[in-house]
C-alpha positions in Angstrom: 97.1 43.8 110.5 93.4 44.4 108.8 92.8 43.2 105.2 92.5 45.9 102.7 89.2 46.0 100.7 89.6 47.1 97.2 88.0 50.5 96.5 85.3 49.3 94.1 83.8 47.0 97.0 84.4 49.6 99.5 82.1 52.2 97.4 79.6 49.6 96.9 79.4 49.0 100.9 79.3 52.6 101.6 76.5 52.8 99.0 74.6 50.0 100.9 75.0 51.7 104.1 73.8 54.8 102.9 70.6 54.0 101.5 69.8 52.4 105.0 70.1 56.2 106.4 66.7 57.7 107.2 67.4 61.3 105.9 65.5 64.4 107.5 62.9 65.8 105.5 62.9 69.5 104.5 60.7 70.5 107.1 62.6 68.9 109.7 65.9 70.4 108.5 64.3 73.8 108.4 63.1 73.6 111.8 66.3 72.3 113.3 68.2 75.0 111.7 65.8 77.6 113.2 66.3 76.1 116.4 70.2 76.2 116.3 70.0 79.7 115.2 67.7 80.5 118.0 69.7 79.0 120.7 72.9 80.7 119.1 71.5 84.1 119.6 70.1 83.7 123.2 73.3 82.1 124.1 75.2 84.9 122.7 73.0 87.3 124.7 73.5 85.6 127.7 77.2 85.5 127.5 77.5 89.1 126.5 75.4 90.1 129.6 77.5 88.0 131.9 80.5 89.3 130.3 79.2 93.0 130.9 78.3 92.2 134.3 81.6 90.6 135.4 83.5 93.4 134.0 81.4 96.0 135.5 81.9 93.9 139.2 85.6 93.9 138.6 85.6 97.6 137.6 83.9 98.4 140.9 86.3 96.0 142.9 89.5 97.3 141.1 88.6 101.1 141.4 87.5 100.6 145.0 91.0 99.2 146.1 93.0 102.3 144.6 
């Protein structure tokens, strides 16, 4: 069984580890956000087009068999 750390010591350890983190700059955050939004936009266009194409092909197949 693991030993328990008291809350004060835990918060001190968290603060020490957080100070070691290299945080992104405002510019890096903005660029990353813009890239994510662009990729979401293009992925949504791709999946919309694929869905329309598959629906169209299926409607042709199902209507041809009747």
